[in-house]
FIDODREN-544719 format. One record per residue (C-alpha): chain; x, y, z. Coordinates in steps of 0.25 Angstrom, whole numbers, plus 2048, in hexadecimal, padded with zeros to 3 digits. Layout:
% residues N
+------+-----+-----+-----+
: unit :   X :   Y :   Z :
+------+-----+-----+-----+
:    A :   X :   Y :   Z :
...
+------+-----+-----+-----+
% end
This chain:
% residues 181
+------+-----+-----+-----+
: unit :   X :   Y :   Z :
+------+-----+-----+-----+
:    A : A06 : 5F0 : A4A :
:    A : A0E : 5EC : A3F :
:    A : A10 : 5F7 : A32 :
:    A : A0A : 5EF : A28 :
:    A : 9FD : 5EF : A32 :
:    A : 9FD : 5FD : A34 :
:    A : 9FF : 5FF : A25 :
:    A : 9F4 : 5F5 : A21 :
:    A : 9EA : 5FC : A2B :
:    A : 9ED : 609 : A26 :
:    A : 9EA : 606 : A19 :
:    A : 9DE : 600 : A1C :
:    A : 9D8 : 60C : A23 :
:    A : 9DF : 616 : A17 :
:    A : 9DC : 60F : A0B :
:    A : 9CC : 60F : A12 :
:    A : 9CD : 61E : A16 :
:    A : 9D2 : 622 : A08 :
:    A : 9C8 : 61A : A02 :
:    A : 9BE : 622 : A0A :
:    A : 9C2 : 62F : A07 :
:    A : 9C1 : 62C : 9F9 :
:    A : 9B2 : 62C : 9FB :
:    A : 9B0 : 63A : A00 :
:    A : 9A6 : 640 : 9F8 :
:    A : 99F : 635 : 9F4 :
:    A : 98F : 634 : 9F7 :
:    A : 98A : 627 : 9FB :
:    A : 984 : 625 : 9EE :
:    A : 991 : 624 : 9E8 :
:    A : 997 : 61C : 9F3 :
:    A : 98B : 611 : 9EE :
:    A : 98C : 616 : 9E0 :
:    A : 991 : 608 : 9D7 :
:    A : 99C : 60B : 9CD :
:    A : 996 : 600 : 9C2 :
:    A : 98B : 5F4 : 9C5 :
:    A : 990 : 5E9 : 9CC :
:    A : 99D : 5F2 : 9D3 :
:    A : 99D : 5F5 : 9E0 :
:    A : 99D : 604 : 9E7 :
:    A : 9A5 : 60C : 9F1 :
:    A : 99A : 607 : 9FB :
:    A : 99B : 5F9 : 9F7 :
:    A : 9AB : 5FA : 9F7 :
:    A : 9AD : 600 : A04 :
:    A : 9A2 : 5F5 : A0A :
:    A : 9AA : 5EA : A03 :
:    A : 9B7 : 5EE : A07 :
:    A : 9B1 : 5EF : A17 :
:    A : 9AA : 5E0 : A15 :
:    A : 9B7 : 5DA : A10 :
:    A : 9BE : 5DF : A1B :
:    A : 9B3 : 5DC : A25 :
:    A : 9B1 : 5CD : A22 :
:    A : 9C0 : 5C9 : A21 :
:    A : 9C5 : 5D2 : A2E :
:    A : 9BC : 5C6 : A38 :
:    A : 9C3 : 5BC : A31 :
:    A : 9D1 : 5C4 : A33 :
:    A : 9CE : 5C5 : A42 :
:    A : 9CA : 5B7 : A43 :
:    A : 9D7 : 5B1 : A3E :
:    A : 9DF : 5BB : A48 :
:    A : 9D5 : 5B4 : A53 :
:    A : 9D9 : 5A7 : A4F :
:    A : 9E7 : 5A8 : A4A :
:    A : 9ED : 5B3 : A53 :
:    A : 9F3 : 5A9 : A5D :
:    A : 9F9 : 5A2 : A50 :
:    A : 9FF : 5AE : A4C :
:    A : A06 : 5B2 : A5A :
:    A : A0E : 5A4 : A59 :
:    A : A11 : 5A9 : A4A :
:    A : A14 : 5B7 : A4A :
:    A : A23 : 5B7 : A48 :
:    A : A1F : 5B2 : A3B :
:    A : A1F : 5BD : A2E :
:    A : A13 : 5BF : A2A :
:    A : A0F : 5C6 : A1B :
:    A : A08 : 5D4 : A1C :
:    A : A08 : 5D7 : A0C :
:    A : 9FE : 5D0 : A03 :
:    A : 9FD : 5D3 : 9F4 :
:    A : 9F0 : 5DB : 9F2 :
:    A : 9EA : 5D0 : 9EA :
:    A : 9DE : 5DA : 9E7 :
:    A : 9E3 : 5E2 : 9DD :
:    A : 9E9 : 5D5 : 9D6 :
:    A : 9DF : 5D4 : 9C9 :
:    A : 9DE : 5C3 : 9CB :
:    A : 9D6 : 5C8 : 9DA :
:    A : 9CA : 5C0 : 9DB :
:    A : 9C1 : 5D0 : 9DC :
:    A : 9B5 : 5C7 : 9DB :
:    A : 9B7 : 5C3 : 9EA :
:    A : 9B1 : 5D1 : 9EE :
:    A : 9A2 : 5CB : 9EE :
:    A : 9A5 : 5C6 : 9FC :
:    A : 9A5 : 5D3 : A00 :
:    A : 999 : 5D7 : 9FA :
:    A : 995 : 5E6 : A01 :
:    A : 98A : 5E5 : A0A :
:    A : 986 : 5F4 : A05 :
:    A : 983 : 5F7 : 9F7 :
:    A : 97E : 604 : 9EE :
:    A : 96F : 5FE : 9F1 :
:    A : 973 : 5FC : A00 :
:    A : 97F : 605 : A04 :
:    A : 985 : 60A : A12 :
:    A : 98A : 618 : A14 :
:    A : 997 : 61B : A10 :
:    A : 99B : 61E : A1E :
:    A : 995 : 610 : A24 :
:    A : 99F : 60A : A1A :
:    A : 9AB : 613 : A1D :
:    A : 9A7 : 610 : A2B :
:    A : 9A7 : 601 : A2A :
:    A : 9B6 : 602 : A23 :
:    A : 9BC : 609 : A2D :
:    A : 9B6 : 601 : A39 :
:    A : 9BA : 5F4 : A32 :
:    A : 9C8 : 5F9 : A2F :
:    A : 9C9 : 5FF : A3E :
:    A : 9C5 : 5F0 : A44 :
:    A : 9D1 : 5EB : A39 :
:    A : 9DB : 5F6 : A3D :
:    A : 9D7 : 5F1 : A4D :
:    A : 9D9 : 5E4 : A49 :
:    A : 9E6 : 5E5 : A42 :
:    A : 9ED : 5EF : A4C :
:    A : 9EB : 5E6 : A58 :
:    A : 9F1 : 5DA : A52 :
:    A : A00 : 5D6 : A52 :
:    A : A04 : 5D7 : A44 :
:    A : A0D : 5CA : A45 :
:    A : A01 : 5C2 : A48 :
:    A : 9F8 : 5CA : A3F :
:    A : A02 : 5C4 : A35 :
:    A : A00 : 5B5 : A38 :
:    A : 9F1 : 5B4 : A39 :
:    A : 9EC : 5AF : A2D :
:    A : 9DE : 5B0 : A25 :
:    A : 9DB : 5A8 : A19 :
:    A : 9D5 : 5B0 : A0C :
:    A : 9D2 : 5A9 : 9FF :
:    A : 9D9 : 5B3 : 9F7 :
:    A : 9E6 : 5B7 : 9FF :
:    A : 9E8 : 5AA : A05 :
:    A : 9EE : 5A8 : A15 :
:    A : 9F0 : 5B6 : A18 :
:    A : 9F4 : 5BE : A26 :
:    A : 9EC : 5C8 : A2D :
:    A : 9F5 : 5D3 : A27 :
:    A : 9F3 : 5CF : A19 :
:    A : 9E4 : 5CE : A1C :
:    A : 9E3 : 5DB : A20 :
:    A : 9ED : 5E0 : A15 :
:    A : 9E1 : 5DA : A0B :
:    A : 9D6 : 5E0 : A11 :
:    A : 9DD : 5EE : A0E :
:    A : 9E0 : 5E8 : 9FF :
:    A : 9D3 : 5E4 : 9FE :
:    A : 9CD : 5F3 : A03 :
:    A : 9D7 : 5FB : 9FB :
:    A : 9D3 : 5F3 : 9ED :
:    A : 9C4 : 5F8 : 9F0 :
:    A : 9C6 : 605 : 9F8 :
:    A : 9D0 : 608 : 9EA :
:    A : 9C2 : 607 : 9E1 :
:    A : 9BA : 60E : 9EC :
:    A : 9C5 : 61B : 9EB :
:    A : 9C4 : 61A : 9DA :
:    A : 9B4 : 61A : 9DA :
:    A : 9B3 : 624 : 9E5 :
:    A : 9BA : 62D : 9DB :
:    A : 9B2 : 627 : 9CF :
:    A : 9A5 : 62E : 9D7 :
:    A : 9AD : 63A : 9DA :
:    A : 9B1 : 63D : 9CB :
:    A : 9A2 : 63B : 9C8 :
+------+-----+-----+-----+
% end
């Protein structure tokens, strides 16, 4: 496994666990408390993160299934492993989050431990997928995203990590605010 893929997978896990650790001491009621009307609470953000990866991961696996033989022929070509964090740009269309509207809400909550387990299980499946693949092939299998364009599977992983981190930062801030009250 390439160093960059190992780093990305470790980052996926470490940022998730850091966000979960920030929730220590909060009650279930606090997890489902919205900071303001119309804004997502911690539980909704965790579910949104899960839904984004859960909905794109099958697309990644399908791309692998349909393109890995072609990628074998192109394995010697250079491939991209980095991409700018477009989520942090002011021009990024944050309104697209409605496409992954949380399944759980303050009116229909799920236990925090369930949200954690779902995210951990999904990330373990992502890890198993990426660890078992040749990076030269992952770098030459592509998916198309309307915002990011044609991206290989390594860059796709990096974008997912950027997305998670954007929202995990919110979770950590919200948890700190709840603890300070």
